[in-house]
C-alpha beads as a LAMMPS data file, in Angstrom:
LAMMPS data file: protein, C-alpha beads

266 atoms
265 bonds

1 atom types
1 bond types

-500.0 500.0 xlo xhi
-500.0 500.0 ylo yhi
-500.0 500.0 zlo zhi

Masses

1 110.0

Atoms # bond

1 1 1 0.000 0.000 0.000
2 1 1 1.334 3.456 -0.843
3 1 1 2.076 5.668 2.142
4 1 1 -0.671 8.306 1.560
5 1 1 -3.264 5.562 1.199
6 1 1 -1.895 3.855 4.302
7 1 1 -2.305 7.033 6.356
8 1 1 -5.798 7.672 4.984
9 1 1 -6.816 4.174 6.000
10 1 1 -5.468 4.752 9.508
11 1 1 -7.310 8.051 9.844
12 1 1 -10.560 6.536 8.611
13 1 1 -10.366 3.577 10.961
14 1 1 -9.260 5.659 13.961
15 1 1 -6.955 2.848 15.045
16 1 1 -5.953 3.259 18.717
17 1 1 -2.193 3.513 18.867
18 1 1 -1.424 2.408 22.409
19 1 1 -4.238 0.080 23.453
20 1 1 -5.429 -3.375 22.515
21 1 1 -3.502 -6.354 21.134
22 1 1 -0.618 -5.756 18.777
23 1 1 -1.215 -7.319 15.336
24 1 1 1.985 -9.282 14.659
25 1 1 2.189 -10.607 11.106
26 1 1 3.865 -13.906 10.228
27 1 1 3.968 -12.914 6.565
28 1 1 5.520 -9.869 4.938
29 1 1 2.272 -9.476 2.965
30 1 1 0.194 -9.140 6.136
31 1 1 1.910 -6.278 8.001
32 1 1 -0.612 -3.899 9.560
33 1 1 0.646 -0.448 10.449
34 1 1 -0.362 1.547 13.523
35 1 1 0.488 5.061 14.522
36 1 1 3.869 5.009 16.250
37 1 1 4.948 7.076 19.257
38 1 1 7.968 8.358 17.291
39 1 1 9.017 9.276 13.769
40 1 1 11.693 8.723 11.166
41 1 1 12.754 11.069 8.369
42 1 1 10.970 10.633 5.018
43 1 1 12.052 7.592 2.984
44 1 1 13.896 6.021 5.927
45 1 1 12.957 2.655 7.466
46 1 1 14.222 0.702 10.479
47 1 1 13.683 -3.004 11.084
48 1 1 14.321 -3.612 14.808
49 1 1 14.505 -7.182 16.165
50 1 1 14.090 -8.064 19.845
51 1 1 15.975 -10.584 21.993
52 1 1 17.030 -13.651 19.981
53 1 1 18.380 -15.846 22.814
54 1 1 19.860 -18.715 20.867
55 1 1 16.973 -19.116 18.403
56 1 1 18.957 -19.252 15.183
57 1 1 16.153 -20.734 13.048
58 1 1 13.643 -18.106 14.184
59 1 1 16.165 -15.360 13.424
60 1 1 16.846 -16.695 9.931
61 1 1 13.106 -16.968 9.259
62 1 1 12.521 -13.400 10.446
63 1 1 15.376 -12.164 8.251
64 1 1 13.590 -13.896 5.380
65 1 1 10.352 -12.003 6.076
66 1 1 12.284 -8.739 6.276
67 1 1 13.962 -9.449 2.948
68 1 1 10.565 -10.045 1.317
69 1 1 9.115 -6.838 2.757
70 1 1 12.176 -4.820 1.753
71 1 1 11.935 -6.150 -1.811
72 1 1 8.182 -5.570 -2.101
73 1 1 8.237 -2.088 -0.557
74 1 1 11.472 -0.381 -1.635
75 1 1 12.417 2.803 0.193
76 1 1 15.208 5.369 0.012
77 1 1 17.305 3.836 2.805
78 1 1 16.852 1.295 5.564
79 1 1 18.737 -0.322 8.424
80 1 1 18.342 -3.530 10.414
81 1 1 18.907 -3.179 14.176
82 1 1 19.321 -6.178 16.493
83 1 1 18.642 -5.161 20.096
84 1 1 21.004 -7.603 21.824
85 1 1 20.800 -10.836 23.845
86 1 1 21.755 -13.184 21.029
87 1 1 22.925 -15.988 23.312
88 1 1 21.634 -18.275 26.113
89 1 1 18.167 -19.758 26.771
90 1 1 17.721 -21.209 23.249
91 1 1 19.614 -24.181 21.845
92 1 1 21.849 -22.508 19.257
93 1 1 23.752 -19.534 20.635
94 1 1 26.717 -20.448 18.442
95 1 1 24.515 -20.526 15.344
96 1 1 23.075 -17.078 16.076
97 1 1 26.518 -15.543 16.542
98 1 1 27.857 -17.300 13.428
99 1 1 24.930 -15.979 11.369
100 1 1 25.399 -12.379 12.476
101 1 1 29.203 -12.414 12.515
102 1 1 29.143 -13.431 8.835
103 1 1 27.958 -9.942 7.832
104 1 1 24.651 -8.240 6.984
105 1 1 22.032 -11.014 6.802
106 1 1 19.601 -9.198 4.495
107 1 1 21.003 -8.111 1.115
108 1 1 20.983 -4.327 0.725
109 1 1 20.298 -3.617 4.394
110 1 1 22.913 -2.060 6.633
111 1 1 22.971 -3.643 10.077
112 1 1 23.564 -2.409 13.636
113 1 1 24.112 -5.005 16.376
114 1 1 23.628 -3.828 19.964
115 1 1 25.070 -5.242 23.189
116 1 1 22.770 -7.170 25.510
117 1 1 23.325 -8.069 29.144
118 1 1 24.014 -11.727 28.287
119 1 1 26.820 -10.761 25.882
120 1 1 28.132 -8.350 28.488
121 1 1 28.359 -11.132 31.069
122 1 1 30.252 -13.376 28.641
123 1 1 32.601 -10.550 27.658
124 1 1 33.232 -9.819 31.333
125 1 1 34.166 -13.448 31.866
126 1 1 36.511 -13.323 28.882
127 1 1 38.130 -10.236 30.419
128 1 1 38.799 -12.075 33.695
129 1 1 35.776 -10.958 35.751
130 1 1 34.976 -14.021 37.853
131 1 1 31.614 -12.665 39.039
132 1 1 30.495 -11.943 35.473
133 1 1 31.590 -15.431 34.405
134 1 1 29.607 -17.030 37.239
135 1 1 26.556 -14.926 36.397
136 1 1 26.799 -15.948 32.741
137 1 1 27.053 -19.656 33.537
138 1 1 23.985 -19.347 35.781
139 1 1 22.068 -17.407 33.064
140 1 1 22.565 -20.038 30.366
141 1 1 26.285 -19.988 29.664
142 1 1 26.738 -23.723 30.115
143 1 1 24.201 -24.427 27.386
144 1 1 25.782 -21.758 25.200
145 1 1 29.230 -23.340 25.588
146 1 1 27.710 -26.673 24.598
147 1 1 26.292 -25.091 21.435
148 1 1 29.894 -24.268 20.450
149 1 1 30.786 -27.921 21.045
150 1 1 32.610 -27.094 24.289
151 1 1 32.326 -28.769 27.689
152 1 1 29.764 -26.926 29.845
153 1 1 32.259 -26.909 32.720
154 1 1 35.159 -25.588 30.623
155 1 1 37.331 -23.364 32.885
156 1 1 36.842 -19.659 32.305
157 1 1 40.532 -19.235 31.506
158 1 1 40.044 -21.439 28.424
159 1 1 36.952 -19.764 26.991
160 1 1 38.647 -17.281 24.678
161 1 1 41.088 -19.781 23.200
162 1 1 38.246 -22.252 22.615
163 1 1 35.640 -19.951 21.068
164 1 1 35.949 -19.022 17.376
165 1 1 38.111 -15.914 17.011
166 1 1 35.617 -14.281 14.639
167 1 1 32.803 -14.819 17.139
168 1 1 34.727 -13.198 19.988
169 1 1 35.676 -10.260 17.754
170 1 1 32.036 -9.810 16.760
171 1 1 30.910 -9.841 20.394
172 1 1 33.469 -7.174 21.214
173 1 1 32.242 -5.006 18.337
174 1 1 28.670 -4.659 19.654
175 1 1 27.380 -1.096 20.073
176 1 1 25.569 0.301 23.115
177 1 1 23.022 2.548 21.382
178 1 1 21.775 3.693 17.992
179 1 1 19.783 6.831 17.087
180 1 1 17.309 7.268 14.228
181 1 1 14.857 10.171 14.030
182 1 1 13.118 10.496 17.397
183 1 1 14.058 6.931 18.395
184 1 1 16.840 5.624 20.626
185 1 1 17.606 1.918 20.140
186 1 1 19.153 0.206 23.168
187 1 1 19.025 -3.216 24.773
188 1 1 17.350 -2.549 28.130
189 1 1 16.370 1.110 28.421
190 1 1 17.485 4.320 30.063
191 1 1 17.221 5.902 33.503
192 1 1 14.480 8.560 33.602
193 1 1 15.659 12.056 34.481
194 1 1 19.213 11.483 33.244
195 1 1 20.269 13.111 29.936
196 1 1 20.731 10.651 27.094
197 1 1 24.428 11.526 26.847
198 1 1 24.973 10.688 30.535
199 1 1 23.345 7.258 30.705
200 1 1 25.528 4.546 32.242
201 1 1 26.509 1.300 30.551
202 1 1 24.856 -0.615 33.407
203 1 1 21.496 1.045 32.855
204 1 1 21.625 0.750 29.069
205 1 1 21.994 -3.038 29.224
206 1 1 20.257 -4.022 32.490
207 1 1 17.673 -1.477 33.670
208 1 1 14.070 -2.474 34.245
209 1 1 12.424 -0.115 36.720
210 1 1 11.847 2.786 36.944
211 1 1 12.247 2.814 33.146
212 1 1 9.465 0.315 32.423
213 1 1 6.943 2.049 34.681
214 1 1 7.597 5.706 33.913
215 1 1 5.274 7.737 31.695
216 1 1 7.527 10.774 31.510
217 1 1 9.142 12.142 28.372
218 1 1 12.544 10.443 28.087
219 1 1 14.017 12.738 25.439
220 1 1 13.541 10.007 22.808
221 1 1 11.189 7.116 22.146
222 1 1 13.200 4.143 23.394
223 1 1 13.066 0.938 21.340
224 1 1 14.337 -1.877 23.561
225 1 1 14.320 -5.534 24.499
226 1 1 15.411 -7.163 27.799
227 1 1 12.030 -7.201 29.575
228 1 1 10.158 -10.233 28.237
229 1 1 6.390 -9.969 27.689
230 1 1 3.959 -12.115 25.643
231 1 1 3.254 -9.267 23.211
232 1 1 4.962 -6.083 22.050
233 1 1 4.698 -3.161 24.460
234 1 1 3.939 0.219 22.876
235 1 1 3.704 3.307 25.064
236 1 1 4.113 7.017 24.406
237 1 1 7.801 6.866 25.351
238 1 1 8.946 3.329 24.461
239 1 1 8.470 0.212 22.325
240 1 1 9.405 -3.093 23.981
241 1 1 10.253 -5.928 21.578
242 1 1 11.355 -8.859 23.775
243 1 1 8.523 -11.351 23.275
244 1 1 10.296 -14.333 24.835
245 1 1 11.772 -16.109 21.809
246 1 1 14.191 -18.083 23.972
247 1 1 11.481 -19.385 26.292
248 1 1 8.958 -20.485 23.682
249 1 1 7.562 -17.108 22.613
250 1 1 7.758 -15.226 19.336
251 1 1 10.764 -13.445 17.874
252 1 1 9.492 -10.027 16.864
253 1 1 10.565 -7.241 14.519
254 1 1 9.197 -3.687 14.540
255 1 1 9.014 -2.071 11.108
256 1 1 9.334 1.681 11.630
257 1 1 8.825 4.310 8.951
258 1 1 7.459 7.879 8.999
259 1 1 5.187 7.960 12.091
260 1 1 4.060 4.354 11.699
261 1 1 4.964 0.974 13.179
262 1 1 4.181 -2.516 11.906
263 1 1 5.123 -5.849 13.459
264 1 1 6.528 -9.076 12.032
265 1 1 6.922 -12.200 14.172
266 1 1 7.895 -15.855 13.851

Bonds

1 1 1 2
2 1 2 3
3 1 3 4
4 1 4 5
5 1 5 6
6 1 6 7
7 1 7 8
8 1 8 9
9 1 9 10
10 1 10 11
11 1 11 12
12 1 12 13
13 1 13 14
14 1 14 15
15 1 15 16
16 1 16 17
17 1 17 18
18 1 18 19
19 1 19 20
20 1 20 21
21 1 21 22
22 1 22 23
23 1 23 24
24 1 24 25
25 1 25 26
26 1 26 27
27 1 27 28
28 1 28 29
29 1 29 30
30 1 30 31
31 1 31 32
32 1 32 33
33 1 33 34
34 1 34 35
35 1 35 36
36 1 36 37
37 1 37 38
38 1 38 39
39 1 39 40
40 1 40 41
41 1 41 42
42 1 42 43
43 1 43 44
44 1 44 45
45 1 45 46
46 1 46 47
47 1 47 48
48 1 48 49
49 1 49 50
50 1 50 51
51 1 51 52
52 1 52 53
53 1 53 54
54 1 54 55
55 1 55 56
56 1 56 57
57 1 57 58
58 1 58 59
59 1 59 60
60 1 60 61
61 1 61 62
62 1 62 63
63 1 63 64
64 1 64 65
65 1 65 66
66 1 66 67
67 1 67 68
68 1 68 69
69 1 69 70
70 1 70 71
71 1 71 72
72 1 72 73
73 1 73 74
74 1 74 75
75 1 75 76
76 1 76 77
77 1 77 78
78 1 78 79
79 1 79 80
80 1 80 81
81 1 81 82
82 1 82 83
83 1 83 84
84 1 84 85
85 1 85 86
86 1 86 87
87 1 87 88
88 1 88 89
89 1 89 90
90 1 90 91
91 1 91 92
92 1 92 93
93 1 93 94
94 1 94 95
95 1 95 96
96 1 96 97
97 1 97 98
98 1 98 99
99 1 99 100
100 1 100 101
101 1 101 102
102 1 102 103
103 1 103 104
104 1 104 105
105 1 105 106
106 1 106 107
107 1 107 108
108 1 108 109
109 1 109 110
110 1 110 111
111 1 111 112
112 1 112 113
113 1 113 114
114 1 114 115
115 1 115 116
116 1 116 117
117 1 117 118
118 1 118 119
119 1 119 120
120 1 120 121
121 1 121 122
122 1 122 123
123 1 123 124
124 1 124 125
125 1 125 126
126 1 126 127
127 1 127 128
128 1 128 129
129 1 129 130
130 1 130 131
131 1 131 132
132 1 132 133
133 1 133 134
134 1 134 135
135 1 135 136
136 1 136 137
137 1 137 138
138 1 138 139
139 1 139 140
140 1 140 141
141 1 141 142
142 1 142 143
143 1 143 144
144 1 144 145
145 1 145 146
146 1 146 147
147 1 147 148
148 1 148 149
149 1 149 150
150 1 150 151
151 1 151 152
152 1 152 153
153 1 153 154
154 1 154 155
155 1 155 156
156 1 156 157
157 1 157 158
158 1 158 159
159 1 159 160
160 1 160 161
161 1 161 162
162 1 162 163
163 1 163 164
164 1 164 165
165 1 165 166
166 1 166 167
167 1 167 168
168 1 168 169
169 1 169 170
170 1 170 171
171 1 171 172
172 1 172 173
173 1 173 174
174 1 174 175
175 1 175 176
176 1 176 177
177 1 177 178
178 1 178 179
179 1 179 180
180 1 180 181
181 1 181 182
182 1 182 183
183 1 183 184
184 1 184 185
185 1 185 186
186 1 186 187
187 1 187 188
188 1 188 189
189 1 189 190
190 1 190 191
191 1 191 192
192 1 192 193
193 1 193 194
194 1 194 195
195 1 195 196
196 1 196 197
197 1 197 198
198 1 198 199
199 1 199 200
200 1 200 201
201 1 201 202
202 1 202 203
203 1 203 204
204 1 204 205
205 1 205 206
206 1 206 207
207 1 207 208
208 1 208 209
209 1 209 210
210 1 210 211
211 1 211 212
212 1 212 213
213 1 213 214
214 1 214 215
215 1 215 216
216 1 216 217
217 1 217 218
218 1 218 219
219 1 219 220
220 1 220 221
221 1 221 222
222 1 222 223
223 1 223 224
224 1 224 225
225 1 225 226
226 1 226 227
227 1 227 228
228 1 228 229
229 1 229 230
230 1 230 231
231 1 231 232
232 1 232 233
233 1 233 234
234 1 234 235
235 1 235 236
236 1 236 237
237 1 237 238
238 1 238 239
239 1 239 240
240 1 240 241
241 1 241 242
242 1 242 243
243 1 243 244
244 1 244 245
245 1 245 246
246 1 246 247
247 1 247 248
248 1 248 249
249 1 249 250
250 1 250 251
251 1 251 252
252 1 252 253
253 1 253 254
254 1 254 255
255 1 255 256
256 1 256 257
257 1 257 258
258 1 258 259
259 1 259 260
260 1 260 261
261 1 261 262
262 1 262 263
263 1 263 264
264 1 264 265
265 1 265 266
């Protein structure tokens, strides 16, 4: 549907933006757009994917839907943003990292990969932080090591030498934030009342409350993962995209363009 017609249809139907169930399409032909709480410049699109958590097959399938949508609805420029937490919970952490470390997964789409708290724990362990290593093992690290074909009880000192060099380099390349239009993309969220430029690394990758419960203007509409819910959360100041892929839920992508948002899920 052309953009003017899409907006006319929204106006005519008076679709409520922030209430009711979120229509998540499992086909690129079935995306329904709602009014979004933020905006992007004209002819710019962002595909933002929530927490993957070891679900390599779901991620590949979602990339396939994105590729179909991008081909059917060309636009001036677009970017694919992964919101972090690629590893643990699901069965194929190694497969997820291998897929993303190989380069942009959708032809023609630039990609931004953000740091999640699970990657941060693993990276801390690789850097010699015993507490971070213990936390990671407790949060699913043993299963992740097994997905790389490594013993679940492999000593921390041997992790870096045993993991693929390209995978470790990719993990260390992950960004903390990404800005587009009025949106801030980040793994967990931000601390209300603190300027965007002064947010701490801890809050960006681990915060829950008061971020999740605040209704105040945050200086940007925050697109995030980290806090798992059965359906996408859309509020006036945030869009939450962790729909529990690693624990049996959907893997979800927000399609953002102009002042609209659509949802794809597998």
